C-alpha positions as CSV (number, residue, x, y, z in Angstrom):
1,X,-31.9,15.7,-3.2
2,X,-31.2,17.5,-6.6
3,X,-34.3,17.2,-9.1
4,X,-35.7,13.9,-7.4
5,X,-32.3,12.1,-7.3
6,X,-30.7,11.3,-4.1
7,X,-26.9,12.7,-3.9
8,X,-23.8,11.2,-2.2
9,X,-20.6,12.4,-1.2
10,X,-17.8,10.3,-0.7
11,X,-14.4,10.9,1.3
12,X,-11.4,8.7,1.6
13,X,-10.0,9.1,4.8
14,X,-6.6,8.3,6.0
15,X,-4.9,10.4,9.0
16,X,-7.5,13.7,8.5
17,X,-8.9,13.8,11.8
18,X,-7.5,17.7,11.6
19,X,-10.5,18.5,9.4
20,X,-12.3,15.8,8.4
21,X,-15.4,17.4,10.6
22,X,-14.9,21.1,8.7
23,X,-15.5,19.2,5.5
24,X,-18.0,16.9,6.4
25,X,-19.7,20.0,7.8
26,X,-18.9,22.1,4.7
27,X,-20.5,19.5,2.0
28,X,-23.5,18.4,4.2
29,X,-24.3,22.5,4.3
30,X,-25.3,21.9,0.6
31,X,-29.2,21.3,0.4
32,X,-28.6,18.6,-2.5
33,X,-26.5,16.5,-0.5
34,X,-28.6,13.4,1.6
35,X,-25.0,11.4,2.5
36,X,-21.8,12.1,3.8
37,X,-19.9,8.5,3.4
38,X,-16.3,8.7,4.9
39,X,-14.2,5.8,4.1
40,X,-12.0,5.2,6.9
41,X,-8.9,3.9,5.3
42,X,-7.1,2.7,8.1
43,X,-6.9,5.9,9.9
44,X,-4.4,5.5,13.2
45,X,-5.8,9.0,15.1
46,X,-9.7,10.1,15.5
47,X,-10.6,10.6,11.9
48,X,-13.6,8.0,12.2
49,X,-14.9,9.5,15.6
50,X,-14.8,13.1,14.5
51,X,-16.6,12.2,10.9
52,X,-19.4,10.9,12.4
53,X,-19.8,13.4,14.8
54,X,-19.8,15.5,12.5
55,X,-23.1,13.7,10.8
56,X,-21.2,11.5,8.5
57,X,-21.9,7.7,8.0
58,X,-18.5,5.8,8.3
59,X,-17.4,2.6,6.9
60,X,-14.0,0.9,6.9
61,X,-11.8,0.2,4.1
62,X,-8.7,-2.7,5.5
63,X,-6.9,-2.7,1.9
64,X,-4.7,-0.1,2.1
65,X,-4.6,2.6,-0.5
66,X,-6.7,5.7,-2.0
67,X,-7.8,3.8,-4.6
68,X,-9.4,1.1,-2.5
69,X,-10.8,3.2,-0.2
70,X,-12.8,5.5,-3.3
71,X,-13.4,2.3,-4.7
72,X,-15.2,1.2,-1.6
73,X,-17.3,4.3,-1.5
74,X,-18.3,4.0,-5.0
75,X,-19.7,0.6,-3.7
76,X,-21.3,1.8,-0.4
77,X,-22.8,5.1,-1.7
78,X,-26.4,5.1,-1.9
79,X,-27.0,7.8,-3.7
80,X,-28.6,8.1,-7.7
81,X,-25.6,10.8,-7.9
82,X,-21.9,10.1,-6.5
83,X,-19.9,12.8,-6.1
84,X,-15.8,12.1,-4.7
85,X,-14.3,14.4,-2.8
86,X,-11.2,15.3,-0.1
87,X,-12.0,15.6,3.2
88,X,-8.7,17.8,3.4
89,X,-9.8,21.5,3.0
90,X,-8.8,21.7,-1.0
91,X,-12.3,21.2,-2.3
92,X,-15.8,23.9,-1.8
93,X,-18.6,22.2,-1.1
94,X,-20.6,24.8,-2.4
95,X,-19.1,23.5,-6.3
96,X,-21.1,20.7,-5.9
97,X,-24.0,23.0,-7.1
98,X,-21.7,23.0,-10.6
99,X,-21.7,19.4,-10.9
100,X,-25.0,18.8,-10.7
101,X,-25.7,21.4,-12.8
102,X,-24.4,18.5,-15.9
103,X,-25.7,15.8,-14.1
104,X,-28.4,15.6,-16.2
105,X,-26.9,15.3,-19.7
106,X,-23.6,13.7,-18.6
107,X,-22.7,10.3,-16.6
108,X,-19.8,11.5,-15.2
109,X,-18.7,15.5,-14.3
110,X,-15.1,15.8,-13.7
111,X,-13.6,18.6,-12.0
112,X,-10.7,20.6,-13.2
113,X,-8.1,22.2,-11.0
114,X,-6.4,24.3,-13.5
115,X,-8.2,27.0,-14.2
116,X,-5.8,29.3,-12.3
117,X,-8.6,32.1,-11.6
118,X,-9.8,28.9,-9.2
119,X,-6.5,28.3,-7.7
120,X,-5.9,29.8,-4.5
121,X,-2.7,31.0,-3.1
122,X,-1.8,28.1,-1.0
123,X,-2.9,25.4,-3.3
124,X,-0.5,22.9,-3.7
125,X,-0.6,23.5,-7.8
126,X,2.4,25.1,-9.4
127,X,3.4,25.2,-12.9
128,X,4.8,22.0,-12.6
129,X,1.7,20.3,-11.3
130,X,-0.5,22.0,-13.4
131,X,1.5,21.4,-16.8
132,X,2.0,17.6,-15.9
133,X,-2.1,17.5,-14.9
134,X,-3.0,19.0,-18.3
135,X,0.0,17.1,-20.6
136,X,-1.2,13.7,-19.0
137,X,-4.8,14.4,-19.3
138,X,-4.5,15.5,-23.4
139,X,-3.2,12.3,-23.5
140,X,-5.7,10.5,-22.6
141,X,-8.0,12.5,-24.1
142,X,-6.3,12.0,-27.6
143,X,-5.9,7.7,-26.9
144,X,-9.3,7.5,-25.8
145,X,-11.0,9.8,-28.3
146,X,-12.4,11.9,-25.0
147,X,-14.2,14.8,-24.3
148,X,-11.6,17.9,-23.7
149,X,-9.6,16.8,-20.6
150,X,-7.3,19.1,-18.8
151,X,-6.9,17.5,-15.5
152,X,-5.4,13.8,-14.9
153,X,-6.0,13.8,-11.0
154,X,-8.9,15.9,-9.5
155,X,-10.7,13.9,-7.2
156,X,-14.0,16.2,-7.2
157,X,-16.0,13.8,-9.8
158,X,-19.6,13.2,-10.1
159,X,-20.7,10.0,-11.6
160,X,-24.5,8.6,-12.3
161,X,-25.6,5.4,-10.0
162,X,-26.4,3.6,-13.1
163,X,-22.7,4.6,-14.8
164,X,-21.1,3.2,-11.6
165,X,-22.1,0.1,-12.0
166,X,-20.7,-0.5,-15.4
167,X,-17.2,0.4,-14.6
168,X,-17.1,-0.7,-10.6
169,X,-16.4,-4.0,-10.9
170,X,-13.6,-3.5,-13.3
171,X,-11.7,-1.0,-11.3
172,X,-8.7,-2.3,-10.4
173,X,-6.0,0.1,-8.6
174,X,-5.8,0.6,-5.0
175,X,-3.1,3.0,-5.2
176,X,-2.8,6.8,-5.8
177,X,-3.5,6.7,-9.5
178,X,-7.0,5.2,-9.6
179,X,-8.5,8.4,-10.7
180,X,-7.0,7.8,-14.7
181,X,-8.4,4.0,-14.4
182,X,-11.9,5.7,-13.0
183,X,-11.7,7.8,-17.0
184,X,-10.1,5.0,-19.0
185,X,-12.9,2.5,-18.0
186,X,-15.6,5.4,-18.9
187,X,-14.8,6.1,-22.2
188,X,-14.0,2.6,-23.1
189,X,-17.6,2.3,-22.2
190,X,-19.2,5.1,-24.0
191,X,-19.7,6.8,-20.9
192,X,-20.6,10.5,-21.7
193,X,-18.1,12.6,-19.9
194,X,-17.7,16.8,-19.8
195,X,-15.2,18.8,-17.2
196,X,-15.8,21.6,-15.2
197,X,-13.3,24.3,-13.2
198,X,-13.7,24.0,-9.3
199,X,-12.2,25.9,-6.7
200,X,-8.8,24.6,-4.9
201,X,-7.4,25.3,-2.1
202,X,-4.7,24.9,0.2
203,X,-4.6,21.3,2.1
204,X,-4.7,21.5,6.1
205,X,-1.4,18.4,6.3
206,X,0.7,17.0,4.4
207,X,-0.7,15.7,0.6
208,X,0.1,11.6,0.7
209,X,0.6,11.7,-3.2
210,X,1.9,14.9,-4.3
211,X,3.4,16.3,-0.8
212,X,7.0,15.5,-2.5
213,X,9.0,16.2,-6.3
214,X,9.5,12.0,-5.9
215,X,6.0,11.2,-4.8
216,X,4.6,13.7,-7.5
217,X,6.6,12.0,-10.6
218,X,6.2,8.5,-9.3
219,X,2.5,9.0,-9.2
220,X,2.8,10.7,-12.5
221,X,4.4,8.0,-14.0
222,X,1.9,5.1,-12.6
223,X,-0.5,7.3,-14.5
224,X,0.9,7.5,-18.1
225,X,1.5,3.5,-17.5
226,X,-1.3,2.4,-16.5
227,X,-3.5,5.0,-19.5
228,X,-0.9,3.3,-21.9
229,X,-1.2,-0.3,-21.1
230,X,-5.7,0.7,-21.1
231,X,-5.3,2.1,-24.6
232,X,-3.6,-1.5,-25.5
233,X,-6.1,-3.5,-24.3
234,X,-8.4,-1.2,-26.0
235,X,-6.8,-1.1,-29.1
236,X,-6.2,-4.8,-29.3
237,X,-9.7,-5.9,-28.0
238,X,-7.8,-7.6,-24.9
239,X,-10.5,-7.8,-22.4
240,X,-11.5,-3.9,-21.4
241,X,-14.8,-3.2,-20.8
242,X,-17.3,-3.2,-24.0
243,X,-18.9,0.0,-24.8
244,X,-22.1,0.6,-24.3
245,X,-24.5,1.0,-27.6
246,X,-24.3,4.7,-28.6
247,X,-27.8,6.4,-27.3
248,X,-29.9,8.7,-29.8
249,X,-29.4,12.4,-29.0
250,X,-32.2,13.2,-27.3
251,X,-34.6,16.3,-28.8
252,X,-34.3,19.5,-27.2
253,X,-37.4,22.6,-26.9
254,X,-41.2,21.8,-26.4
255,X,-42.9,18.7,-27.8
């Protein structure tokens, strides 16, 4: 629990038996975390068994896809604050505290993996991937008049429960380009958002999203096409989620 609010971690998992128990343990060891939810996305190994043994709550999503698993996790998580992460060893449990530190002032707190000092030597974040993330994030920032963004594909992010309720029924992407869709909808809805730098380590096993150059290019192209399509919908009023009224600025200091 964090300042009286419950905290859920959501792991999308497809054949992650090699590291799932360690990841569950790492995030459960953070005192603020109340629940670790593992979404088993048709794994063919012992992912579900090992996650449950490690203390996670396990649910199964039969629709195959990274986005489908994360959508299920967003719907099923019980926390006031919901944090999406990865069970492959790339993220560090203690970085949860970085996200929570901003949770009272923002509806969504996104991690960014583009800070060079926090990219571990084994991480899959070479110059090409890092530059691509920055370029696509800046395009999203410009088109949606967003805050400063530098990483379009970082899973590690926090969303408040009431903000989740605003966008979850509008999420459509079941594939690997889900993450920018979540940001597009959040900005279109007028949610307050900020980025914070997080650690990015080497993954256990092979990435399903950026494991090869061809896969990276394909996912990047889908992200760009999605961002442009959502911008067109917003620009011409084609049914994109309606924005919230602008909230008054809260007074700071003593009352």
